[in-house]
BADO-388861 format. One line per field, with one value per residue: x, y, z of N, C-alpha, C in turn; residue number from 1; residue in one letter. Coordinates in pm, whole numbers, plus 32768, in hexadecimal, padded with zeros to 4 digits. Example, Ala and Ser with C-alpha at 12.3 -4.5 7.8 and 13.67 -1.06 7.14 Angstrom:
<rs>
n_u	[8527, 8505]
n_v	[7DC7, 7F1F]
n_w	[830C, 82C4]
ca_u	[84CE, 8557]
ca_v	[7E3E, 7F96]
ca_w	[830C, 82CA]
c_u	[8528, 850A]
c_v	[7EB6, 8003]
c_w	[830C, 8313]
k	[1, 2]
r	[A, S]
</rs>
This chain:
<rs>
n_u	[AE37, AD88, AD45, ACD9, ABD5, AB3C, AA5E, A981, A8F4, A7D0, A75A, A663, A4FE, A452, A3F8, A2F6, A352, A3CB, A310, A2B8, A287, A383, A442, A4F1, A5BE, A676, A711, A7E9, A851, A906, A909, A7FB, A7F7, A8B0, A830, A753, A704, A80A, A863, A8CB, A9CE, AA44, AB36, AB8E, AB02, A9F1, A9EA, AA9B, AAE5, AB78, ABCF, AC64, ADC6, AE07, AD23, AC9F, ACFE, AC5A, ABD1, AAE1, AA32, A96C, A919, A9AB, A9B1, A9A2, AA14, AACE, AB37, AC39, ACE2, AC70, ACB6, ADCC, ADD1, AD87, AE3C, AF39, B074, B124, B0B3, B01C, AEE5, ADBD, ACE4, ABA9, AA98, AA84, AB02, ABB3, AC16, AD5A, ADF5, AF07, B042, AFE7, B000, AFC2, AFD0, AF92, AEAA, AD95, ACBF, AB73, AA46, A8ED, A7FD, A6AB, A5AA, A4AF, A35E, A38A, A445, A480, A47D, A4F7, A51F, A64B, A6A2, A7A2, A832, A8E2, A8E0, A9CE, AAC7, AB82, AC2D, AC6A, AD05, AE18, AE19, AD6A, ADF6, AED0, AE59, ADFF, AEF4, AF54, AE9C, AE53, AD5F, AD27, AD38, AD6E, AD7F, AE0D, AD2E, AC54, AB84, AAD5, AA20, A937, A86B, A925, A967, A9D8, AA6B, AAEC, ABD7, AC4D, AC9F, AD1C, ACFF, AC61, ABC3, AB10, AA2F, A990, A8FE, A92D, A92A, A811, A738, A610, A4FA, A571, A665, A7B5, A84A, A97A, AADF, AAE3, AB66, AC1A, ACDD, ADE0, ADF3, ACF4, AC44, AB45, AA77, A992, A991, A9B4, A8CA, A80B, A849, A821, A70D, A6B9, A715, A681, A57F, A55F, A585, A49F, A3E3, A3F4, A37B, A40A, A4A6, A586, A6CE, A7F0, A94E, AA4F, AB8E, ABAE, AC45, AC31, ABA1, AB46, AADF, AA14, A96C, A91D, A88C, A7BC, A743, A6DF, A611, A634, A650, A6FD, A717, A79D, A8D0, A9F2, AAF4, AC1C, AD13, AE2B, AEAC, AFB9, AFF1, B052]
n_v	[CD1B, CC89, CB34, CAE7, CB24, CA5F, C9C1, CA60, CA6E, CA16, C913, C8D7, C8F7, C89A, C742, C63D, C580, C618, C6AF, C685, C647, C613, C697, C762, C6DD, C6A1, C77C, C780, C65F, C5CB, C627, C5F6, C4E0, C494, C4E9, C457, C32E, C2D0, C317, C27A, C253, C345, C43C, C54B, C68F, C76E, C812, C7B9, C68F, C550, C426, C2EF, C2C8, C1EE, C1B8, C28A, C3BD, C499, C5C7, C660, C792, C856, C964, CA4A, CB58, CB84, CC2A, CBA4, CAD5, CAAB, CA97, C9B2, C8F5, C8F3, C88D, C787, C722, C790, C849, C899, C7D8, C716, C74C, C6CF, C76C, C78D, C7C3, C8CE, CA21, CABD, CBF9, CC22, CC53, CD26, CC88, CB8B, CAA2, CA48, C8F8, C846, C845, C7BA, C7CD, C756, C692, C669, C574, C507, C40C, C3DE, C3C6, C32C, C270, C119, C03A, BEFB, BDAD, BCE3, BBAA, BB42, BBD9, BBE6, BC09, BCCC, BCD1, BCED, BC11, BC24, BCFF, BD1F, BCD8, BD98, BE85, BE59, BE5C, BF64, BFE8, BFAA, C026, C127, C1B6, C275, C2EC, C1D7, C10C, C028, BFF0, C057, BFC5, BFA5, C070, C03E, BF71, BEA7, BE23, BD2A, BC96, BB61, BAAF, B978, B96E, BA60, BBB1, BC8D, BD65, BE68, BF1C, C003, C082, C1C1, C2E8, C33F, C40F, C4AB, C407, C3BF, C2FA, C2D7, C25A, C1BC, C17B, C0FA, C017, BF71, BE6E, BE9C, BDD9, BD81, BE3E, BEFF, BE4B, BE7B, BE59, BF14, BFB0, BEEC, BEAD, BFA4, BFC0, BEE8, BF2D, C01A, BFB4, BF32, C00E, C0A3, BFF0, C019, C109, C1E9, C2DC, C2D9, C363, C3F1, C443, C4E0, C524, C658, C655, C556, C50C, C439, C379, C414, C440, C339, C308, C3BE, C352, C269, C2CF, C38D, C4E2, C619, C6CE, C79D, C85A, C80B, C81E, C779, C766, C7CD, C862, C8F8, C909, CA1C]
n_w	[B587, B484, B42D, B332, B243, B1D2, B219, B213, B129, B068, AFB1, AF49, AF68, B097, B0A8, B0AE, B16A, B228, B2A7, B3BA, B51A, B572, B4E1, B538, B5B8, B4FA, B4DB, B593, B597, B62C, B739, B774, B760, B829, B90D, B909, B87E, B88F, B988, BA51, BA08, BA17, BA6C, BB36, BB78, BBD1, BAF4, BA31, B98D, B942, B886, B8F9, B8BB, B81B, B796, B701, B65E, B676, B6FD, B7C9, B7F3, B8C0, B8A4, B7E3, B80C, B916, BA3B, BAD9, BA49, B9D9, BAB5, BB1B, BA5B, BA81, BB84, BB55, BA92, BAC1, BAA9, B978, B8CF, B7CC, B744, B6C4, B5D8, B556, B470, B4A6, B4B4, B565, B5F6, B64C, B78A, B7FD, B7EE, B7B5, B6AD, B558, B4DD, B409, B2F6, B250, B14B, B13F, B101, B158, B13D, B10F, B123, B024, AFA3, AEC8, AF03, AF33, B029, B08C, B10F, B0F5, B082, B085, B134, B263, B3C3, B471, B575, B6A9, B686, B57F, B561, B51A, B40A, B3A8, B3D9, B334, B235, B231, B239, B13F, B097, B0EF, B154, B214, B36E, B43A, B549, B646, B6F1, B670, B608, B6D8, B6D3, B64C, B575, B4A4, B363, B279, B151, B0FF, B03D, AFEE, B0F5, B11B, B17E, B0B2, B088, B135, B212, B2F3, B429, B4B4, B540, B610, B609, B693, B61D, B532, B47C, B42F, B30C, B2D5, B29B, B1A4, B0DA, AFDC, AF63, AE75, ADAD, AD8F, AD3A, AC8A, AC82, AD01, AE14, AEE4, AED3, AF0A, B017, B094, B06F, B10C, B20F, B22F, B229, B322, B3C2, B387, B3E2, B4F0, B502, B4C4, B3E5, B2CC, B2A7, B207, B1FA, B13F, B0AC, B005, AF22, AEC3, ADCF, AD34, ADEB, AE5E, AD82, AD5A, AE47, AE26, AD45, ADB1, AE4B, AF0D, AF7E, AF61, B083, B10D, B110, B1D0, B2CC, B31D, B40B, B4DB, B605, B6C0, B817, B8F2]
ca_u	[AE3E, AD2A, AD7C, ACA9, AB45, AB06, A9E0, A912, A8AC, A760, A755, A5DB, A498, A43A, A3A2, A298, A395, A3FA, A2A0, A290, A2AB, A40F, A49C, A558, A62D, A6D7, A769, A862, A831, A962, A8D5, A77D, A817, A8F4, A7D1, A6E1, A71B, A894, A886, A91A, AA5A, AA6F, AB97, AB91, AAB3, A96D, A9F6, AAF2, AAEF, ABB9, ABD3, ACE9, AE26, AE0A, AC9E, AC87, AD3E, ABFA, ABB8, AA63, AA2D, A8E0, A8FE, AA29, A9A5, A99E, AA8B, AB2C, AB51, ACC8, AD16, AC3E, AD0A, AE4C, ADBD, AD7C, AEAD, AFB7, B0BE, B171, B06F, AFD3, AE58, AD6D, AC76, AB5B, AA14, AA8C, AB70, ABBB, AC7E, ADB8, AE32, AF98, B08E, AFB3, B02A, AF88, B02C, AF6D, AE1A, AD6F, AC32, AB24, A9B7, A88F, A791, A63E, A557, A435, A2FA, A3B9, A49F, A441, A4CD, A4CF, A587, A69D, A6B5, A830, A86D, A8F0, A8FD, AA59, AADA, AC0A, AC7E, AC8D, AD45, AE95, ADF7, AD2D, AE63, AF20, AE0D, AE03, AF7C, AF64, AE3A, AE51, ACDB, AD1C, AD65, AD39, ADDD, ADF6, ACAB, ABEB, AB14, AA78, A9C4, A8B8, A86B, A97C, A954, AA3C, AA62, AB69, ABE7, ACB8, ACCA, AD5B, ACA1, AC7C, AB6D, AACA, A9EE, A953, A8C1, A98B, A8E2, A782, A6EB, A585, A4A4, A5C2, A6DC, A814, A88C, AA06, AB3F, AABF, ABE8, AC1C, AD62, ADF2, ADDF, AC66, ABF4, AAED, AA1B, A91B, A996, A9A0, A83B, A7C2, A85D, A7DE, A67E, A6A4, A723, A611, A505, A558, A572, A413, A395, A3F3, A331, A464, A4C4, A614, A71B, A87A, A9AC, AABA, ABE6, AB79, AC96, AC14, AB2C, AB13, AA8B, A99E, A915, A8E5, A827, A748, A702, A695, A59B, A655, A65C, A754, A6CF, A7ED, A961, AA23, AB86, AC5E, AD98, AE61, AEF5, B015, AFDA, B0CB]
ca_v	[CCF4, CC1D, CAC6, CAEC, CB36, CA01, C985, CABE, CA61, C9BC, C8E8, C8C1, C911, C821, C6DC, C5FE, C538, C677, C6F3, C633, C682, C5F3, C6D7, C7B2, C687, C69C, C7F0, C74A, C5D3, C591, C648, C5AE, C454, C483, C504, C3FF, C29F, C2AF, C358, C21C, C25A, C3D1, C46E, C5DC, C6DC, C799, C85F, C777, C5FF, C508, C396, C2B9, C2DB, C17A, C1A8, C2EF, C43D, C506, C615, C6AA, C80D, C87C, C9EA, CA8F, CBE2, CB8B, CC73, CB4D, CA5D, CA94, CA62, C929, C8A1, C8E4, C834, C6FD, C6F5, C7C5, C8A4, C863, C75F, C721, C735, C6C9, C7CB, C769, C800, C954, CA76, CB1E, CC5F, CBF2, CCB8, CD33, CC17, CB11, CAA0, C9DC, C88D, C825, C84E, C770, C7E3, C6DB, C6A1, C617, C547, C4C2, C3B8, C416, C360, C2D7, C20A, C09A, BFE8, BE6E, BD57, BC9B, BB22, BB20, BC2D, BBA9, BC6C, BCCD, BCFE, BCF1, BBA5, BC49, BD82, BD1F, BCD7, BE19, BEE8, BE3C, BE8D, BFF6, C013, BF9C, C073, C1B0, C1F6, C2DB, C2BC, C158, C0E7, BFA0, BFDC, C09F, BF6B, BFAD, C0DF, C011, BEF3, BEA3, BDAA, BD19, BC25, BB14, BA51, B91A, B991, BAE5, BC22, BCDB, BDDC, BE80, BF9D, BFFB, C0F6, C20E, C345, C326, C484, C48C, C3EE, C3A1, C2A8, C2EF, C1E8, C1E0, C10F, C0B1, BFF1, BEFB, BE4B, BEC5, BD67, BD5B, BEB4, BEFF, BDDA, BEA5, BE2D, BF86, BFD1, BE82, BEB8, C01F, BFA1, BE8F, BF7D, C076, BF68, BF1E, C094, C0C6, BF97, C057, C186, C256, C2F8, C2C8, C3D0, C3D2, C4B1, C4C1, C592, C69F, C631, C4CD, C520, C3B9, C340, C468, C422, C2B6, C314, C402, C2F3, C20D, C30F, C3F0, C568, C673, C727, C815, C84B, C809, C828, C720, C79D, C7C3, C8D6, C8DB, C95E, CA69]
ca_w	[B4FA, B468, B3E0, B2A9, B243, B171, B23F, B20E, B0AC, B062, AF26, AF1E, AFCC, B0E6, B06E, B10A, B1D6, B28D, B2E7, B42B, B59B, B58E, B480, B57B, B5E1, B48E, B4E7, B5D2, B5B3, B68F, B7BD, B785, B776, B8AA, B979, B8F2, B876, B8B2, BA07, BAA3, B9DD, BA1C, BACD, BB30, BBD7, BBA0, BA78, B9D1, B9A1, B8D5, B890, B91C, B84F, B7C1, B75B, B69A, B67B, B674, B776, B7C4, B843, B8D2, B86F, B7CB, B838, B9A9, BA69, BB1F, B9F9, B9C3, BB33, BB28, BA06, BAC6, BBF6, BB25, BA42, BAF1, BA52, B907, B8A2, B74E, B75F, B64B, B5C7, B4E0, B464, B4E0, B485, B5D2, B5FA, B6B1, B7E1, B7F3, B820, B779, B621, B505, B4B7, B380, B2DA, B1D9, B127, B12E, B0E5, B1A4, B0E7, B155, B0CE, AFEC, AF87, AE5A, AF36, AF54, B085, B090, B147, B095, B0B3, B093, B19C, B2E7, B42A, B49D, B5FF, B6DF, B64E, B4F5, B565, B4CD, B37C, B388, B3D6, B2BE, B1C2, B239, B216, B0AE, B049, B120, B150, B27C, B3F1, B46F, B5B2, B676, B72F, B628, B5F2, B749, B6BF, B614, B52A, B42F, B314, B212, B0F5, B0F7, AFCF, B012, B17B, B11F, B183, B039, B086, B1B4, B22D, B377, B469, B505, B596, B622, B636, B6B1, B5AB, B4BD, B48D, B3C3, B2CC, B2C9, B282, B129, B0A2, AF85, AF33, ADEA, AD52, AD88, AD1F, AC14, AC8A, AD4C, AE9F, AF3E, AED0, AF51, B0A8, B0BF, B077, B17E, B28A, B237, B247, B3B2, B3FB, B378, B439, B575, B4FA, B4A3, B35A, B2B0, B271, B1E1, B1EA, B0E2, B085, AF91, AEAF, AE99, AD7A, AD06, AE53, AE6C, AD11, AD73, AEAF, ADED, ACEC, AE07, AE80, AF73, AF47, AFAA, B0DC, B123, B118, B25A, B2D7, B37B, B424, B561, B637, B72D, B88B, B916]
c_u	[ADE1, AD6F, AD58, AC12, AB00, AA7A, A96B, A8BF, A839, A74D, A6C7, A57D, A47D, A3D9, A34A, A2DC, A3C2, A387, A267, A2BA, A33E, A471, A50C, A5D0, A698, A736, A7ED, A845, A88D, A92E, A853, A796, A853, A89C, A755, A70A, A7A8, A8C1, A8DC, A9AE, AA96, AAD0, AB97, AB3D, AA31, A974, AA44, AAFA, AB33, ABB2, AC5B, AD44, AE2B, AD83, AC89, ACCD, ACDC, ABE4, AB35, AA68, A99C, A8C1, A982, AA26, A9A3, AA1E, AAF4, AB5B, ABE7, AD0D, ACEA, AC8F, AD92, AE40, ADBD, ADFC, AF36, AFFB, B10C, B137, B027, AF43, AE0A, ACFD, AC2B, AAD3, AA11, AB05, AB87, AC2B, ACDD, ADEF, AEC9, AFDC, B05F, AFD5, AFE6, AFF3, B010, AED6, ADFE, ACDD, ABEC, AA95, A968, A81B, A729, A5EC, A4E0, A3D3, A325, A40E, A452, A49F, A49A, A541, A5D0, A6BE, A747, A873, A86F, A912, A98C, AA63, AB6C, AC64, ACAD, ACE0, ADC4, AE7A, ADBA, AD99, AEBB, AEDB, AE0F, AE8C, AF8F, AF0D, AE29, ADC8, ACC9, AD43, AD1F, ADA3, ADBA, AD6C, AC3A, AB70, AAAE, AA0F, A93D, A8C8, A8C4, A968, A9C0, AA1C, AAEB, AB65, AC61, ACF5, AD03, ACEF, ACC0, AC22, AB2A, AA89, A9AE, A91F, A929, A93D, A84D, A73D, A658, A532, A4ED, A62F, A735, A84C, A91B, AA5A, AB15, AB40, ABDC, ACAA, AD6D, ADD6, AD4C, AC0B, ABA6, AA96, A99D, A91D, A97C, A90C, A7E9, A7D0, A81D, A748, A660, A6AC, A6AA, A58F, A4F5, A54C, A4DF, A3B9, A38D, A3A4, A388, A468, A55B, A652, A7A8, A8CC, AA1A, AB12, ABAE, ABC7, AC7B, AB96, AAF1, AAB6, AA09, A93A, A8D1, A877, A7A9, A6FC, A6AE, A614, A5B5, A65F, A6B7, A700, A719, A881, A989, AABB, ABB6, ACED, ADC5, AEA7, AF53, AFFD, B05C, B11A]
c_v	[CC7D, CBAF, CAD4, CAFE, CAD4, C9D2, C9E3, CAB2, C9FF, C994, C8DF, C8EF, C890, C7C2, C69C, C5BB, C595, C6B7, C69C, C679, C66A, C63E, C725, C75F, C681, C714, C7CD, C6BA, C593, C5AA, C5FB, C51B, C43D, C4A3, C4AD, C36E, C276, C2F1, C2FD, C21C, C2E4, C3ED, C506, C61D, C70A, C7E5, C816, C6E2, C5BF, C473, C369, C2BB, C266, C15C, C209, C371, C4B1, C544, C661, C722, C83B, C900, CA33, CB20, CBF2, CBCC, CC1A, CAD6, CA43, CA63, C9D1, C8C9, C889, C884, C7A1, C6CC, C725, C81D, C857, C7DD, C77B, C6F4, C738, C731, C7A1, C7AD, C88B, C99C, CAE3, CB83, CC3C, CC64, CCBF, CCBA, CB91, CB13, CA2F, C977, C860, C83B, C80B, C78E, C75E, C6FA, C643, C5F5, C4FC, C473, C406, C3A4, C303, C262, C18E, C046, BF59, BE1B, BD0C, BC12, BAFF, BB6F, BBE3, BC17, BC5A, BD02, BCF9, BC87, BBC4, BCC8, BD87, BD25, BD5C, BE85, BED4, BE71, BF25, C02A, C00D, BFFE, C104, C1F2, C268, C29F, C23B, C11F, C05F, BF87, C028, C047, BF6E, C01B, C0B2, BF8C, BF01, BE1D, BDA3, BCA4, BBE4, BABB, B9FC, B93E, BA1C, BB51, BC7F, BD57, BDEC, BF0A, BF91, C07F, C13D, C26B, C324, C3A3, C461, C47E, C3C5, C33C, C2BD, C26B, C211, C165, C0B9, C094, BF71, BEE6, BE69, BE54, BD44, BDD2, BEA4, BE82, BDFC, BE81, BE9F, BFAA, BF6A, BE90, BF37, C005, BF48, BEDB, BFD8, C02E, BF57, BFA4, C0B9, C06D, BFCC, C0DA, C1FF, C26C, C2F3, C348, C3A1, C452, C482, C53B, C5D3, C67C, C5A6, C4CD, C49E, C379, C390, C44B, C39A, C2BA, C357, C3A6, C28F, C24A, C368, C479, C5BC, C6D1, C7A8, C7F2, C853, C817, C7C5, C751, C785, C844, C8A9, C93F, C9A8, CA25]
c_w	[B4E3, B418, B34D, B2B1, B1E6, B195, B234, B18F, B0B7, AFD0, AEF1, AF8B, B019, B0A1, B0D6, B181, B245, B2DA, B355, B4AA, B5BD, B535, B4C4, B5A4, B575, B491, B528, B5F7, B61A, B71C, B7D8, B7A3, B801, B922, B96D, B8F3, B89E, B935, BA5F, BA7E, B9F3, BA8E, BAC4, BB9B, BB95, BB1C, BA0B, B9F3, B929, B8EE, B8C6, B8A3, B7EE, B782, B6E7, B6C0, B688, B6FE, B764, B821, B849, B88F, B85F, B7F7, B8CF, B9DC, BAAC, BACA, B9E9, BA41, BB46, BAD2, BA47, BB3C, BBCB, BAE4, BA74, BA89, B9E7, B8D8, B81E, B767, B6DD, B64C, B549, B4E6, B4A3, B4A9, B4EE, B5BE, B66C, B705, B7C9, B831, B7EB, B6E4, B5D5, B4E1, B428, B371, B254, B1BB, B110, B10D, B13E, B147, B139, B0F1, B099, AFD6, AF15, AE8B, AF60, AFAB, B083, B0CA, B0D8, B0CE, B0CB, B103, B221, B34B, B45C, B52C, B627, B6A1, B5C0, B4EE, B511, B438, B351, B37C, B35B, B240, B1BE, B20F, B17E, B05F, B075, B11A, B1B5, B302, B41B, B4CB, B5EC, B6B3, B6E8, B613, B664, B737, B689, B5CD, B4AF, B3E7, B2A9, B1B8, B0EF, B07B, AFED, B099, B18A, B121, B10F, B02E, B10E, B1B4, B2B6, B3A8, B4BF, B562, B59B, B656, B642, B631, B52D, B4E1, B414, B38F, B2AE, B2AD, B20C, B0DF, B051, AF55, AE9D, AD87, AD3D, AD6E, AC9D, AC0D, ACD9, ADDE, AF01, AF45, AF1C, AFE8, B0DF, B0CE, B0EF, B201, B29C, B258, B2DE, B3FC, B3F8, B3CC, B4C7, B576, B4DE, B40C, B347, B27C, B254, B1E6, B18A, B0D1, B008, AF12, AE79, AE42, AD47, AD6B, AE63, ADFC, AD24, ADDC, AE78, AD8E, AD3B, AE3D, AEF8, AF2F, AF9F, AFFF, B0F2, B11C, B1AB, B257, B33F, B38F, B4B3, B584, B6A5, B79E, B8AE, B984]
k	[1, 2, 3, 4, 5, 6, 7, 8, 9, 10, 11, 12, 13, 14, 15, 16, 17, 18, 19, 20, 21, 22, 23, 24, 25, 26, 27, 28, 29, 30, 31, 32, 33, 34, 35, 36, 37, 38, 39, 40, 41, 42, 43, 44, 45, 46, 47, 48, 49, 50, 51, 52, 53, 54, 55, 56, 57, 58, 59, 60, 61, 62, 63, 64, 65, 66, 67, 68, 69, 70, 71, 72, 73, 74, 75, 76, 77, 78, 79, 80, 81, 82, 83, 84, 85, 86, 87, 88, 89, 90, 91, 92, 93, 94, 95, 96, 97, 98, 99, 100, 101, 102, 103, 104, 105, 106, 107, 108, 109, 110, 111, 112, 113, 114, 115, 116, 117, 118, 119, 120, 121, 122, 123, 124, 125, 126, 127, 128, 129, 130, 131, 132, 133, 134, 135, 136, 137, 138, 139, 140, 141, 142, 143, 144, 145, 146, 147, 148, 149, 150, 151, 152, 153, 154, 155, 156, 157, 158, 159, 160, 161, 162, 163, 164, 165, 166, 167, 168, 169, 170, 171, 172, 173, 174, 175, 176, 177, 178, 179, 180, 181, 182, 183, 184, 185, 186, 187, 188, 189, 190, 191, 192, 193, 194, 195, 196, 197, 198, 199, 200, 201, 202, 203, 204, 205, 206, 207, 208, 209, 210, 211, 212, 213, 214, 215, 216, 217, 218, 219, 220, 221, 222, 223, 224, 225, 226, 227, 228, 229, 230, 231, 232, 233, 234, 235, 236, 237, 238, 239, 240, 241, 242, 243, 244, 245, 246]
r	[M, A, L, Q, N, A, Q, N, G, Q, A, D, Q, P, G, P, A, E, R, T, E, H, A, D, A, L, G, D, P, V, W, S, S, L, T, G, R, H, A, H, L, A, I, G, N, E, L, V, R, H, F, P, A, D, V, S, P, F, V, G, V, K, D, W, E, H, P, E, V, W, D, A, I, L, D, V, F, G, H, D, A, V, V, G, V, S, H, A, D, P, L, L, P, D, G, W, T, P, V, F, S, I, P, G, V, Q, L, V, Q, T, D, R, F, E, A, R, P, D, D, E, A, I, E, L, G, A, A, D, S, T, D, M, L, S, L, V, E, R, T, K, P, G, P, F, L, P, R, T, H, E, L, G, R, Y, V, G, I, R, R, A, G, R, L, I, A, M, A, G, E, R, L, H, P, D, G, W, T, E, I, S, A, V, A, V, D, E, D, F, R, R, Q, G, L, A, S, R, L, I, R, D, V, A, F, H, I, Q, Q, R, G, D, Q, A, L, L, H, A, S, A, G, N, T, G, A, I, A, G, Y, E, K, L, G, F, R, L, R, R, E, V, L, F, G, A, V, R, T, P]
</rs>
């Protein structure tokens, strides 16, 4: 039984940002990240890899059509385990059951996007973890765990010592860096803080020679519209979900 076919849709023809030697990495950015820039965090085998449980719930699979892929998942996660599935809609073998599925979208930068550093943005790290987790709890931007900040550069804005906005880098597929954890405290919204931090994060991404991408829930139309206004474009629909092993 397939999870869903949401990711098969294409909202547009490929744009300039996709016509690069790194475009294939966007097909499964989790696998590309775990076998590339985040290989030092990878746990698993030659077909299936995942991040530590306190870093990220994402799981990368080399090839869903490989005849040994389901055994490889069992080897890594064991029986009766919940396994994240993203950017794919695999046909599940007997005994495997879907847990949840959330339609999403993948967006990439275009030539309209203007990245620039922000003077008020401060880099965040382990010492800021409690404040980052508190902001995430209040704003619900998506999965963010105690060590998620280790995935890349995270920045924030503090007012009177309080962390009121943040954004940072999550997945690092070859040639790309995902901007994630875009969060602004409710009391400080509609001030352009999210846009400023996205531009700051993207500036440093581009300084490394990468391009910026984003993921969002398909139902979060307000955020998607905001990203498109900034200069990102919808590349494709994706699926975020999980399955339970037999």
